[in-house]
C-alpha positions in Angstrom: 12.8 20.4 54.3 10.7 23.0 56.1 8.8 22.6 59.5 5.6 22.8 57.6 6.7 19.9 55.1 7.7 17.8 58.2 4.2 18.3 59.9 2.2 18.4 56.6 0.5 21.5 57.9 -2.4 19.4 59.4 -5.2 21.0 61.2 -4.5 21.1 64.9 -0.7 20.9 64.4 0.6 24.3 64.0 4.0 25.0 62.5 5.7 28.3 63.0 4.8 29.4 59.4 1.1 28.8 60.4 0.9 30.3 63.9 -1.0 33.5 64.1 1.2 36.6 64.1 1.2 38.5 67.3 0.5 42.2 67.3 3.0 44.6 69.0 2.3 47.9 70.3 4.5 49.4 67.4 2.9 47.3 64.8 -0.6 48.1 63.4 -3.2 45.3 63.4 -3.4 45.4 59.5 0.1 44.1 59.4 -0.9 40.9 61.1 -3.6 40.1 58.4 -1.2 38.3 55.8 -0.3 35.7 58.4 -4.2 34.7 58.7 -4.4 34.6 55.0 -1.3 32.4 54.9 -2.9 30.0 57.2 -6.1 29.9 55.0 -3.8 29.2 52.1 -2.2 26.4 53.8 -5.4 24.7 54.8 -6.5 25.1 51.1 -3.2 23.5 49.9 -3.8 20.6 52.1 -7.3 20.0 50.8 -5.7 20.2 47.4 -3.3 17.4 48.4 -5.8 15.2 50.0 -7.9 15.4 46.7 -4.9 14.6 44.8 -4.4 11.5 46.7 -8.0 10.4 46.0 -7.3 10.9 42.3 -4.4 8.6 42.6 -6.3 6.2 44.4 -8.9 6.1 41.6 -6.3 4.9 39.1 -5.4 2.0 41.4 -8.0 -0.6 41.3 -6.1 -2.8 43.6 -5.2 -0.1 46.0 -1.9 1.4 46.8 0.5 1.8 49.9 1.2 5.0 51.6 4.9 4.9 50.4 3.7 4.4 46.7 1.2 7.4 47.1 3.8 9.6 48.8 6.1 8.9 45.8 3.6 9.5 43.1 2.2 12.5 44.7 5.6 13.9 45.3 4.6 14.4 49.0 6.7 13.9 52.3 5.7 10.4 53.6 4.5 11.9 56.9 2.1 14.4 55.1 0.7 11.5 52.9 0.3 9.2 55.9 -1.5 12.1 57.9 -3.8 12.7 55.1 -4.7 9.2 54.4 -5.4 8.8 58.2 -7.8 11.7 58.0 -9.5 10.4 54.9 -9.9 6.9 56.2 -11.5 8.4 59.3 -14.0 10.2 57.3 -14.7 7.3 55.1 -13.4 8.5 51.9 -10.5 5.9 52.1 -10.4 2.3 53.2 -7.3 0.7 54.6 -6.4 -2.9 54.2 -4.3 -3.9 57.0 -3.0 -7.3 55.6 -1.7 -5.8 52.5 -1.0 -2.5 53.9 -2.9 -0.8 51.0 -5.4 2.0 50.8 -8.6 1.9 48.5 -11.3 4.5 47.7 -14.0 4.1 50.3 -17.8 3.9 50.1 -18.1 7.7 50.7 -16.5 8.3 47.3 -19.1 5.8 45.8 -22.0 7.7 47.6 -20.9 11.0 46.3 -20.4 9.7 42.7 -24.0 8.1 42.8 -25.4 11.6 44.0 -23.6 13.3 41.1 -24.7 10.8 38.6 -28.3 10.9 39.8 -28.3 14.7 39.7 -27.2 14.6 36.0 -29.6 12.0 35.2 -26.8 9.4 34.2 -28.2 6.8 36.3 -32.0 7.0 36.4 -32.7 8.7 33.1 -29.8 7.4 30.9 -29.5 3.8 32.1 -32.8 2.5 30.5 -31.9 4.0 27.2 -28.4 2.5 27.4 -30.0 -0.7 28.2 -32.3 -0.6 25.2 -29.5 0.2 22.7 -27.5 -2.7 24.1 -30.5 -5.0 23.8 -30.8 -3.8 19.9 -27.2 -4.0 19.3 -26.0 -7.0 21.4 -23.1 -5.0 22.4 -21.8 -2.7 25.1 -23.0 0.8 25.2 -20.9 3.5 26.7 -21.9 7.2 27.8 -19.0 9.6 28.4 -18.4 13.4 29.1 -15.3 15.3 28.7 -13.2 15.9 32.0 -10.4 18.4 31.0 -7.9 16.6 28.5 -9.8 13.2 29.3 -13.1 11.5 28.6 -15.0 10.2 31.8 -17.2 7.2 31.6 -20.3 7.9 33.5 -22.4 5.0 32.7 -22.1 1.7 30.8 -24.2 -1.3 29.8 -22.3 -4.6 28.8 -23.6 -6.6 26.3 -25.0 -10.2 26.8 -21.8 -11.7 25.5 -19.1 -13.1 27.9 -16.6 -10.6 26.8 -16.8 -7.6 29.0 -15.7 -4.0 28.3 -13.4 -2.5 30.8 -14.5 1.2 30.6 -16.5 1.1 33.9 -18.2 4.3 35.3 -15.4 6.6 36.6 -12.9 5.6 34.2 -10.8 8.3 32.8 -9.6 7.8 29.0 -7.6 9.7 26.3 -9.5 11.8 24.0 -7.4 11.2 20.9 -7.4 7.5 21.0 -11.1 6.7 21.7 -14.2 7.1 19.7 -16.2 9.0 22.6 -13.0 11.2 22.9 -12.9 12.1 19.3 -16.6 12.8 19.1 -16.2 15.2 22.2 -13.3 17.0 20.5 -15.0 17.3 17.2 -18.2 18.9 18.5 -16.8 21.1 21.2 -17.3 24.9 21.2 -14.9 26.2 18.3 -12.3 27.9 20.4 -12.2 24.8 22.8 -11.7 22.4 19.8 -9.0 24.6 18.3 -7.3 24.6 21.7 -7.4 20.8 22.2 -6.2 20.4 18.6 -3.2 22.3 19.3 -2.5 21.4 22.9 -3.8 17.8 23.6 -1.2 15.3 24.3 -1.0 12.7 21.6 0.7 9.8 23.5 0.6 6.4 21.9 -1.4 3.8 23.6 -1.0 1.2 20.8 0.9 0.9 17.5 -1.9 2.5 15.6 -2.7 5.4 17.9 -2.6 8.9 16.2 0.3 10.7 17.4 0.7 13.1 14.6 -0.9 16.5 15.1 -1.8 17.1 11.4 -3.3 13.6 11.2 -5.1 14.2 14.4 -6.7 17.5 12.9 -7.6 15.6 9.8 -9.3 12.8 11.7 -11.4 15.4 13.6 -12.5 17.1 10.4 -13.6 13.9 9.3 -15.6 13.3 12.3 -17.4 16.5 11.8 -18.0 15.9 8.3 -19.6 12.3 8.8 -21.3 12.9 12.3 -19.7 10.0 14.1 -16.3 8.8 15.4 -14.6 5.5 15.2 -11.8 3.7 17.0 -10.0 0.7 15.6 -7.7 -0.6 18.1 -6.1 2.8 18.7 -6.8 2.7 22.4 -6.9 -1.1 23.0 -5.8 -3.8 20.8 -8.6 -6.1 19.9 -11.2 -3.6 20.5 -13.0 -1.0 18.3 -16.0 1.4 18.7 -18.2 3.9 17.2 -19.6 7.1 19.0 -21.8 10.1 18.4 -22.3 13.3 20.2 -25.2 14.4 22.4 -25.7 18.0 21.6 -27.1 20.9 23.8 -29.2 23.6 22.5 -26.1 25.5 21.2 -25.1 22.7 19.0 -22.1 21.7 21.1 -21.5 18.2 22.4 -21.8 17.7 26.2 -21.5 13.9 26.1 -21.1 11.2 23.8 -22.4 7.7 23.4 -20.6 4.6 21.9 -20.9 1.1 21.1 -17.8 -1.0 21.7 -17.0 -4.4 20.5 -14.0 -7.0 20.3 -12.7 -6.8 16.8 -13.6 -10.6 16.1 -17.2 -9.9 16.6 -18.0 -7.1 14.3 -16.3 -5.7 11.3 -15.7 -1.7 11.1 -18.5 -1.5 8.5 -21.1 -3.6 10.6 -20.2 -1.2 13.6 -20.9 1.9 11.6 -24.1 0.5 10.6 -25.1 0.9 14.2 -24.8 4.9 13.9 -28.4 5.5 13.3 -29.4 3.5 16.3 -26.9 5.6 18.3 -28.0 8.8 16.9 -31.6 8.2 18.0 -30.7 7.3 21.5 -28.3 10.2 21.6 -31.2 12.5 20.6 -33.4 11.2 23.2 -30.8 11.5 26.0 -30.0 15.0 24.9 -33.6 15.9 25.4 -33.9 14.1 28.7 -30.5 14.9 30.5 -29.4 18.1 32.1 -27.2 19.9 29.7 -23.8 21.3 31.1 
């Protein structure tokens, strides 16, 4: 373990690797510049590690201990502990002394709300999602693509007692969800091809698509019919239908879905909601800022 790893490279704690190089009479000043750059790179690296811890905490609704996070992030415990301390002081992380667990803090929620408002997902989209739910009687979900996942940005639960678990901020698989399939199918051509070739096809249930040729055929079908379906591929007991939201170039920048328990609606009854979703998607596409 290097000194830098032991100290975590925290601001205010200089390791020998981070200390500014001293100029000598026989060494030009220009040769001291790489040391300054290395210090900047170290700080940038620590920012990345801190953000990585926030991402890991986002996957832990019940929180996680410093040792758990250290192991999952593959970081020295001292580095993890110091980063969590800094994040806690700034409100990005909350610490629960009784359980010795860390949770995402209110500062993250505030930033998320600002992003949501900036993109219109709260003020503009929410009334439309509520209207769709009122007409369908089921949960309505709005998602965007985030790399190789879909990100739930807004959701309205149906009036039924059964609650859909894809809350805002949830990251899900693209190949096992209706929203994800719609985002892949109507992505820009080169990006769609890249996803078809490289997207991990891990099974989440026994009926998840894991064969690449089958996934390509599924995406071709979605493109032909204009909507995507999920029938217990992502979660047993749940099915969904989704449609794309198109930008001015005809590329999907979001997708809109209705999700239901399998005991409540057949696949045919769910597909019958596609025109309702398409009307709402067209209205959302006209109102939301397009990425």
